[in-house]
C-alpha positions in Angstrom: 133.2 9.6 96.7 136.8 10.4 97.5 138.1 9.8 101.0 141.5 9.8 102.7 142.9 6.3 102.9 143.2 6.5 106.7 139.4 6.9 106.9 138.5 3.8 104.9 136.9 0.8 106.7 138.2 -2.8 106.8 137.3 -4.7 103.6 136.5 -1.4 101.8 137.9 -1.1 98.3 138.5 1.7 95.8 140.9 3.2 93.3 143.7 5.6 94.2 142.8 9.0 92.9 145.8 11.1 94.1 149.0 10.8 96.0 149.6 14.3 97.6 153.3 14.1 98.6 156.6 14.5 96.8 160.2 13.9 97.7 161.5 10.7 99.3 158.2 9.8 100.9 156.3 10.3 97.6 158.8 8.2 95.8 158.6 5.4 98.4 154.8 5.3 98.2 154.8 5.2 94.4 157.6 2.5 94.4 155.2 0.3 96.4 152.7 0.5 93.5 150.4 3.1 95.1 149.8 5.3 92.0 146.6 6.9 90.7 144.4 4.4 89.0 145.5 1.4 91.2 142.8 -0.7 92.8 143.3 -1.3 96.5 141.4 -3.1 99.3 141.8 -2.4 103.1 142.5 -5.8 104.7 142.8 -4.7 108.3 144.5 -2.6 110.9 146.8 -3.3 113.8 145.3 -3.2 117.3 146.0 0.5 117.8 144.9 1.2 114.2 148.4 1.8 112.9 149.6 0.5 110.5 146.9 -0.3 107.9 147.2 -3.5 105.8 146.0 -3.3 102.2 145.9 -5.5 99.1 147.6 -4.0 96.0 148.1 -5.9 92.8 148.0 -9.3 94.5 150.3 -8.3 97.4 149.6 -7.3 100.9 151.5 -4.2 102.1 151.3 -2.0 105.2 151.3 1.7 105.5 151.6 3.9 108.6 148.7 6.3 109.1 151.0 9.3 108.5 151.8 7.8 105.0 148.1 6.9 104.3 147.2 10.5 105.0 148.7 11.6 101.7 146.6 9.2 99.6 143.0 9.9 98.4 140.9 7.0 97.2 137.7 6.9 95.1 135.8 4.3 97.1 133.5 1.7 95.6 130.0 1.5 96.9 
């Protein structure tokens, strides 16, 4: 099942299916290693749910919700 990264729950994992943005923002997202085929796990969220912390390739990174909106993930059950 594919979901928007923003809608994923804490400790949920999956594989990035698509990154639907180009330009500078798309390049920035891809430079962080968020490319299709990459495994991710949601670690948590700030108290107001923005930003979201995730594990990618052994590192913890954070994304604002407006950035996460462009990423679709094939979630693991």
